[in-house]
C-alpha positions in Angstrom: -13.7 9.1 -11.2 -11.6 9.1 -8.1 -8.1 7.7 -8.1 -7.8 6.7 -4.5 -6.3 3.2 -3.9 -8.8 0.7 -2.6 -8.6 -2.7 -0.9 -11.2 -5.0 -2.1 -12.5 -8.1 -0.4 -15.4 -10.6 -0.9 -17.6 -11.4 2.0 -19.3 -14.8 1.9 -21.4 -13.8 4.9 -22.8 -10.7 3.2 -22.5 -12.0 -0.4 -21.0 -8.6 -1.2 -17.7 -6.9 -2.0 -16.2 -5.0 0.9 -14.2 -1.9 -0.2 -11.8 0.0 2.1 -10.1 3.3 1.1 -7.0 3.7 3.3 -6.4 7.3 2.3 -9.8 8.3 3.6 -10.0 7.5 7.3 -13.0 5.3 8.0 -14.1 5.0 4.4 -15.5 1.5 3.8 -18.6 0.2 2.2 -20.2 -3.0 0.9 -22.1 -3.6 -2.2 -22.9 -6.0 -5.0 -20.1 -4.6 -7.2 -16.6 -3.1 -6.6 -17.9 0.2 -8.0 -19.9 0.9 -4.8 -19.9 4.7 -4.2 -18.1 4.6 -0.9 -15.6 7.3 -1.9 -18.4 9.7 -3.1 -20.2 9.3 0.2 -17.1 9.9 2.2 -16.2 13.0 0.3 -19.7 14.4 0.6 -19.6 13.9 4.4 -16.1 15.4 4.6 -17.2 18.5 2.8 -20.3 18.8 5.0 -18.1 18.5 8.1 -15.3 20.8 6.8 -12.7 18.1 7.0 -9.5 18.3 5.0 -9.6 16.0 2.0 -6.3 14.1 1.5 -4.6 13.7 -1.8 -4.5 10.3 -3.4 -1.5 8.2 -2.4 0.6 6.5 -5.1 -0.2 3.0 -3.8 -1.7 0.6 -6.4 -5.1 -1.1 -6.1 -4.8 -4.2 -3.9 -7.2 -7.1 -3.8 -7.5 -10.1 -1.4 -8.7 -13.5 -2.4 
C-alpha cells in the first residue's frame, strides 16, 4: 500500500470519486471507490519513462465535501 497523501472528491456528474495525488505530478483518477489504483498506474508509467519517483510528503489525507 502506498502512503502518498490524496485529495478525494465526489463528482455528481460522473457519479464517481475523483482522487488527486499532489506528490505525483498529473496523478488523478476516477472510480467507484476511493481505492482506485491511480497511484499504481502513475508509478508504472513513471518507471517505464524513467522518471524520478518522489518520496511521500508528510501531509495528511484531505477530503472535500
